[in-house]
C-alpha positions in Angstrom: -8.2 9.8 33.5 -9.2 7.4 30.7 -10.4 9.2 27.5 -13.0 7.9 25.1 -10.3 7.1 22.6 -8.3 5.3 25.1 -11.3 3.2 26.0 -11.8 2.5 22.3 -8.2 1.4 22.0 -8.4 -0.8 25.1 -11.6 -2.5 23.7 -9.9 -3.0 20.3 -7.0 -4.7 22.1 -9.4 -7.0 23.9 -11.3 -7.7 20.6 -8.0 -8.7 19.0 -7.6 -11.6 21.4 -11.0 -13.0 20.4 -10.3 -12.4 16.7 -7.1 -14.5 16.9 -9.2 -17.6 17.8 -11.7 -17.3 14.9 -11.5 -20.1 12.2 -11.3 -19.6 8.5 -15.0 -20.4 7.7 -16.1 -17.8 10.3 -13.9 -15.1 8.7 -15.0 -15.9 5.2 -18.6 -15.9 6.1 -18.1 -12.4 7.6 -16.4 -11.2 4.4 -19.3 -12.4 2.2 -21.7 -10.7 4.5 -19.8 -7.4 4.3 -19.6 -7.7 0.4 -23.4 -8.4 0.3 -24.3 -5.4 2.5 -22.1 -3.0 0.6 -23.4 -4.3 -2.7 -27.0 -3.9 -1.5 -26.5 -0.4 -0.3 -24.5 1.0 -3.3 -26.9 3.8 -4.1 -26.9 5.0 -0.4 -23.1 4.9 -0.4 -23.0 7.0 -3.6 -25.5 9.5 -2.2 -23.3 10.0 0.9 -20.3 10.3 -1.4 -22.1 12.9 -3.4 -22.5 15.0 -0.3 -18.7 14.9 0.3 -18.0 15.8 -3.3 -20.3 18.8 -3.2 -18.7 20.0 0.0 -15.2 19.4 -1.5 -15.9 21.7 -4.5 -15.4 24.8 -2.4 -12.3 23.3 -0.8 -11.0 22.7 -4.4 -11.8 26.3 -5.5 -10.2 27.8 -2.4 -7.0 25.7 -2.8 -7.4 23.8 0.4 -7.3 20.5 -1.6 -5.9 19.9 -5.0 -7.5 18.1 -8.0 -5.8 14.8 -7.3 -7.3 14.8 -3.8 -10.7 15.5 -5.2 -10.3 12.7 -7.7 -9.4 10.2 -5.0 -12.5 11.2 -3.0 -14.9 10.3 -5.7 -16.7 6.9 -5.8 -18.4 5.7 -9.0 -19.8 2.4 -10.3 -16.4 1.1 -11.3 -14.9 1.8 -7.8 -17.9 0.3 -6.1 -17.6 -2.8 -8.3 -13.9 -3.1 -7.5 -14.6 -2.5 -3.8 -17.0 -5.4 -3.6 -14.8 -7.6 -5.8 -11.8 -6.9 -3.6 -13.7 -8.1 -0.5 -14.6 -11.3 -2.3 -11.1 -11.8 -3.6 -9.8 -11.6 0.0 -12.4 -14.2 1.0 -10.9 -16.6 -1.6 -7.4 -16.1 -0.4 -5.7 -18.7 2.0 -6.0 -17.9 5.7 -2.7 -16.3 6.7 -3.2 -17.1 10.4 -1.9 -20.2 12.2 0.2 -21.3 9.3 3.3 -23.3 10.1 6.2 -21.4 8.5 8.8 -23.9 9.7 9.5 -26.4 12.4 12.6 -27.8 14.1 13.1 -30.9 16.2 15.4 -29.7 18.9 15.6 -33.1 20.5 13.4 -36.2 20.9 10.1 -35.0 22.3 11.1 -31.3 22.0 9.7 -29.6 18.9 9.7 -25.9 17.9 7.3 -24.3 15.4 7.2 -20.9 14.0 3.5 -20.1 13.4 1.9 -17.0 11.8 -0.4 -14.9 14.0 -2.2 -11.5 13.8 -0.3 -8.3 14.6 -3.2 -7.3 16.9 -4.4 -3.7 16.7 -3.7 -1.6 13.6 -4.2 2.1 13.4 -4.7 3.4 9.8 -4.6 7.1 9.0 -5.6 8.0 5.4 -6.6 11.0 3.5 -9.6 11.5 1.1 -9.8 7.8 0.0 -13.1 6.3 1.2 -12.5 3.1 -0.7 -9.7 2.5 1.8 -12.2 1.5 4.5 -13.6 -1.7 2.9 -10.1 -2.6 1.7 -8.5 -2.4 5.1 -11.5 -3.9 6.9 -11.6 -6.9 4.6 -7.9 -7.6 5.1 -8.3 -7.0 8.9 -11.1 -9.5 9.1 -9.2 -12.2 7.2 -6.0 -11.6 9.1 -7.9 -11.4 12.5 -6.7 -7.8 13.4 -8.7 -5.1 15.0 -8.5 -1.7 13.4 -8.8 2.0 14.3 -9.5 4.1 11.2 -9.0 7.8 10.7 -10.0 9.1 7.3 -9.8 12.6 5.9 -12.6 15.1 6.8 -13.3 15.5 3.1 -14.8 12.0 3.0 -16.7 12.2 6.3 -20.1 11.1 5.1 -18.7 8.3 2.9 -16.5 7.0 5.7 -19.4 7.0 8.2 -21.8 5.0 6.0 -19.1 2.5 5.0 -18.0 1.9 8.6 -21.6 1.6 9.7 -22.5 -1.0 7.1 -19.4 -3.1 7.8 -20.1 -3.0 11.6 -23.7 -4.0 10.9 -22.4 -6.9 8.7 -20.1 -8.2 11.5 -22.9 -7.9 14.0 -25.0 -10.2 11.9 -22.4 -13.0 12.1 -22.8 -13.1 15.9 -19.1 -14.1 16.3 -17.1 -10.9 15.7 -16.5 -8.5 18.7 -18.2 -5.2 18.4 -14.9 -3.3 18.7 -13.3 -5.0 15.7 -13.8 -1.9 13.5 -13.5 1.6 15.0 -13.8 5.0 13.3 -12.1 8.2 14.4 -13.0 11.7 13.3 -10.7 14.5 14.6 -7.1 15.5 14.2 -6.9 15.6 18.0 -7.7 11.9 18.1 -4.9 11.2 15.6 -2.3 12.9 17.9 -3.7 11.0 20.9 -3.8 7.7 19.0 -0.1 8.0 18.2 0.7 8.0 22.0 -1.1 4.7 22.6 1.7 2.2 22.0 0.3 0.2 25.0 -2.7 -0.8 22.8 -1.9 -0.2 19.2 0.7 -2.5 17.5 1.2 -0.9 14.1 0.3 2.5 12.4 -0.2 2.7 8.7 -0.4 6.2 7.2 -1.8 6.4 3.7 -1.3 9.9 2.3 1.2 12.4 1.3 4.7 13.0 2.5 3.6 15.5 5.2 1.2 13.0 6.8 3.8 10.2 6.8 6.5 12.3 8.3 4.2 13.7 10.9 3.2 10.2 12.0 6.8 8.9 12.0 8.0 11.9 14.1 5.2 11.7 16.7 4.9 8.0 17.7 6.8 5.1 19.3 4.5 2.7 17.5 6.0 0.9 14.5 5.0 2.7 11.2 4.5 1.0 7.8 4.0 3.1 4.7 5.6 5.2 2.0 6.1 9.0 2.0 6.4 9.6 -1.8 5.6 7.8 -5.0 8.4 9.0 -7.3 8.4 6.3 -10.0 10.7 6.0 -13.0 10.7 4.4 -16.4 14.0 3.9 -18.1 14.0 3.5 -21.9 17.0 1.5 -23.0 18.7 2.0 -26.3 17.3 -1.2 -27.8 13.7 -0.7 -26.6 10.7 -1.3 -28.7 9.7 2.4 -28.9 6.1 1.7 -29.8 5.7 -0.3 -26.6 7.7 2.3 -24.7 5.3 5.1 -25.8 2.2 3.1 -24.8 3.7 2.2 -21.4 4.7 5.7 -20.6 1.3 7.2 -21.5 -0.5 4.5 -19.5 1.8 5.0 -16.5 1.3 8.8 -16.6 -2.3 9.2 -17.6 -4.3 6.2 -16.6 -4.7 7.7 -13.0 -2.3 10.6 -12.7 -2.9 11.2 -8.9 -1.9 7.6 -7.9 1.3 6.9 -6.1 2.4 4.4 -8.8 2.2 6.9 -11.6 5.5 7.6 -13.5 7.0 11.0 -12.6 10.3 10.8 -14.5 11.2 9.1 -17.7 14.9 8.4 -18.3 15.9 7.9 -21.9 19.2 6.6 -23.3 20.9 9.6 -24.9 21.3 7.6 -28.2 17.5 7.8 -28.6 17.2 11.6 -28.3 17.1 12.5 -31.9 15.5 9.3 -33.3 12.7 8.8 -30.6 12.4 11.7 -28.2 10.4 14.0 -30.5 7.7 11.4 -31.1 7.5 10.5 -27.4 7.0 14.1 -26.4 4.4 14.6 -29.2 2.5 11.5 -28.0 2.6 12.6 -24.4 1.4 16.1 -25.2 -1.4 14.6 -27.3 -2.5 12.7 -24.2 -2.7 16.0 -22.3 0.7 15.7 -20.5 2.9 18.7 -19.6 6.4 17.7 -20.4 9.6 19.0 -18.8 13.1 18.0 -19.9 16.7 18.3 -19.1 19.0 20.5 -21.1 19.9 17.7 -23.6 16.2 17.0 -24.1 15.4 20.6 -24.6 18.1 21.0 -27.2 16.3 18.3 -29.3 12.7 19.3 -28.5 12.7 23.1 -27.8 9.0 23.5 -26.9 9.2 21.6 -23.6 9.8 23.2 -20.2 13.3 23.1 -18.8 13.4 20.7 -15.8 15.2 21.7 -12.6 16.9 19.5 -10.0 13.8 19.8 -7.9 11.8 18.1 -10.6 13.7 14.9 -10.2 12.5 14.7 -6.6 8.9 15.8 -7.3 5.8 13.6 -7.2 3.6 15.7 -9.4 0.3 13.9 -8.8 -1.1 15.3 -12.1 -0.4 15.1 -15.9 3.1 16.3 -15.7 6.2 14.3 -16.4 9.9 15.1 -16.5 12.3 13.5 -19.0 16.1 13.1 -18.5 18.8 11.8 -20.9 21.2 9.3 -19.4 24.4 7.8 -20.7 23.6 4.2 -20.0 21.8 1.7 -17.8 24.1 2.4 -14.8 23.6 6.1 -15.1 19.8 5.5 -15.0 20.1 3.2 -12.0 22.2 5.8 -10.2 19.6 8.5 -10.8 16.8 6.3 -9.6 18.6 5.3 -6.4 19.3 8.9 -5.6 15.9 10.5 -6.5 13.5 7.7 -6.4 11.3 6.9 -3.4 11.8 3.1 -3.5 8.3 2.6 -4.8 8.2 1.2 -8.3 10.6 1.6 -11.2 10.7 0.1 -14.7 13.1 -0.7 -17.6 11.9 -0.9 -21.2 14.4 -3.1 -23.0 14.8 -6.2 -25.2 18.0 -7.3 -23.6 17.6 -9.9 -20.9 21.0 -9.1 -19.3 20.1 -5.4 -19.1 16.8 -6.2 -17.5 18.3 -8.4 -14.8 21.0 -5.9 -14.1 18.4 -3.2 -13.7 16.2 -5.3 -11.5 19.1 -6.3 -9.2 20.6 -2.8 -8.8 17.5 -0.7 -8.4 16.6 -0.5 -4.7 12.8 -0.3 -4.9 9.9 -2.4 -3.7 8.8 -3.0 -7.2 11.1 -3.4 -10.3 9.5 -4.0 -13.6 10.4 -4.8 -17.2 8.4 -3.7 -20.2 5.2 -2.9 -18.2 3.4 0.1 -16.7 4.2 1.1 -13.2 0.5 1.3 -12.6 0.5 -2.4 -12.0 1.9 -1.8 -8.5 -1.3 -2.5 -6.6 -2.5 -5.1 -4.2 -5.7 -5.9 -6.2 -3.7 -6.3 -9.4 -1.1 -8.5 -7.7 -3.9 -10.9 -6.6 -3.7 -9.9 -3.0 -7.4 -9.1 -3.0 -6.8 -5.6 -1.6 -4.1 -3.7 0.2 -3.7 -1.6 3.3 -1.1 0.5 1.5 2.3 0.3 -0.2 5.4 0.0 1.9 8.8 1.3 0.8 10.4 0.3 4.1 12.6 -2.8 4.5 10.7 -4.4 7.3 8.6 -7.6 7.3 6.4 -6.2 4.5 7.4 -4.3 1.3 5.4 -3.2 -1.8 1.6 -3.6 -1.8 0.8 -4.9 1.6 -2.0 -7.5 1.7 -2.7 -10.3 4.1 0.8 -11.5 4.6 1.9 -8.0 5.7 -0.7 -8.0 8.5 0.5 -11.1 10.3 3.7 -11.7 12.2 4.7 -14.9 13.9 5.2 -16.5 17.2 7.3 -19.5 18.3 5.5 -22.5 19.8 7.5 -25.2 21.6 6.1 -28.6 22.6 8.0 -30.6 25.1 7.7 -33.4 27.7 9.4 -32.0 30.8 12.7 -31.0 29.5 15.0 -28.5 31.3 17.9 -26.4 29.9 20.5 -27.5 32.5 21.5 -30.9 30.9 22.1 -29.1 27.6 24.1 -26.3 29.2 26.2 -28.9 31.1 26.9 -31.0 28.0 25.0 -34.0 29.1 22.6 -33.6 26.3 23.0 -32.1 22.8 20.5 -30.7 20.4 19.5 -32.5 17.2 18.3 -29.4 15.3 16.5 -31.4 12.6 14.1 -29.6 10.3 10.6 -31.0 10.4 8.9 -28.5 8.0 
């Protein structure tokens, strides 16, 4: 028997075929309409968000959600501004669909093209992050994908109003299928969605390790996402320590619950006596709880002693661990063992050390002399992102438009058959056209 969700998935699949034929102007017009309707209804959205925040207070007090989850749930004027700007930034980006990636002349009158195309239907499961909905919808509209969205129950009212407004905006265009954007509500629907590999082409979980592992273990559908955000900053012996302090504080305190926040600071052991005390003092003055390895604690006694578990912990709050390392290679080895492949940074003035670090660290983002908080689709100029991928598939790091398209091969001929080539009567030219 066909369920309501199965019907939704079927209709989304049908919608995806129509979406693939829409031109750039049509998609950009839809994005501008979405931006306008969200902008015009800002106060209504904030009112609905306030209902969610009020209900979440009891969940926070009872321990059902933590402070970082509550922080992610909250919308304010700044987030609303970024939300609308993100949609308009996507509108300005080049259309990722129907782009010729390369072409090959196989023989006279026989040409092969590799052309970008939408993935199809994307299921996105996210926790208490209501601003995810306009981000994903804007990227889906521009990349011509249909989406099934399942947000956290904590953001129910905000999710509903945002999805409603976006669907209304698409209806106004008169060209987008009604089933382009679809909102799910229950955990049961998540379990059911994960079985629908016939209709859904990609699943993107945005949340903690438990959510990502659950999704990966319960579906045949390809999964794109990251389980943890264990980011590092390595302070080299020759680092500009003033810059190092500013970077570490920004990377830890600017938004502590974000996945691109630094969790472990690695410091060259030759800097322990000369620099570690001032770094710890600055971090503490910024409200950060500092843990350290035994060598660090010998120099600064009033920090907590870090355990092996701390090196593999995403704190999600104003806590950071510091470890002394012998050299750059010791730092790289630590990162490649304990890191999550998200974003890691070196602070150094030596170009060779920087390049060595960047080449050896196996992460989606490797930085030099800059905060890890820059790991974000909006800041990268992608307009928005559907998430950050630490996998080694077709998309890695902040995933924007290019991560939501795949490609197909288009061949144009004039009656050719394979037999003459197989029999050696004809041979291929294999000449690149594009």
